[in-house]
N, C-alpha and C positions, 0 to 999 in steps of 0.2 A: 479361495476355497471356503466352503461353508462348513461351519463347525456347530454341531448340536451341543449345547451346554445344559446339563441337568442341574437343577438347583436343589440344595439341601439346607436343612437348619433354618436359620434366620432369613436366608435368601428366598426360601420358598414362600414366605409371607408376601413378598413383593410381586410375585407373578402367579396367578391362579393355575396356570398350566404346568408350572414347575420345570419348564423346558424353554430354552431360547435357541434361536439360530443366529449366529453371528458370522459376518463375512471377514475373512482374514486373507492376507496375501499368501501365495504359495511359499512354502518353506518357513512359515511363521513359527515363532517360539512361544513357549508358555507365557513369557513376559508380554508378548503381543496380545495374546488372548486376555490376559489380566487387564491390559489397557483398554481393549475393546469392550470388555464387560464393564469397566469403570465408566467409559463414555456412555454406554447404554443406560447404566444405572442412574447416572447424573441427569440424563434426559428424561427418564421414564419413571423413576421411583422416588417420590417425594421424601420418604423416610429413610432413604439410603444413607449408610454410614461407611465412608471410604476406608476407615481404619479397619473395619471388619474384613474387607476384601484384601487388604494388605497382609493380614494375618492368616488368610485362608490358603488352603492347598488346592491344587488341581490334579485330577487323576483320570487316567483312561480306565477301561474296564478292569485292568489288571495291575496297574502301576501308578504310584504317586509320582508326579513329574516335577522337576525343578524348573525355575523360570528360564534357564538357559537351554533347556531341552526343546526339541522340535515337537510341535503338535502333530500327532499321528493323523494322516489323511484318512478321512472316512470313518473315524472312530469317535463315538460319542465321548464327551468329556464331562466331568463332574466338578463343581466347585464345592469344596468342603470347608465350612467355617470351623474354627476351633470349638472344641466341646469341653464343657466343664460339668461337674456334678459331684455327687457324693454318695 
């Protein structure tokens, strides 16, 4: 299945369109999406920092999902890096 991934925060700097389309197997879990994004990033983003992806969350339009949960079919996903500030 094809999954649209919207990029936010530091990830947005890697891709001018701020959106990717990744191919995942049917029934994929969020952990599979994380791995697919990691592979894409290592291949295409020279300044990519894997530790940032490890600390990031994935969300549908309404819910933050854990790695063990299924990626909803046909629903855009967002990768949300940790935020800090004051």
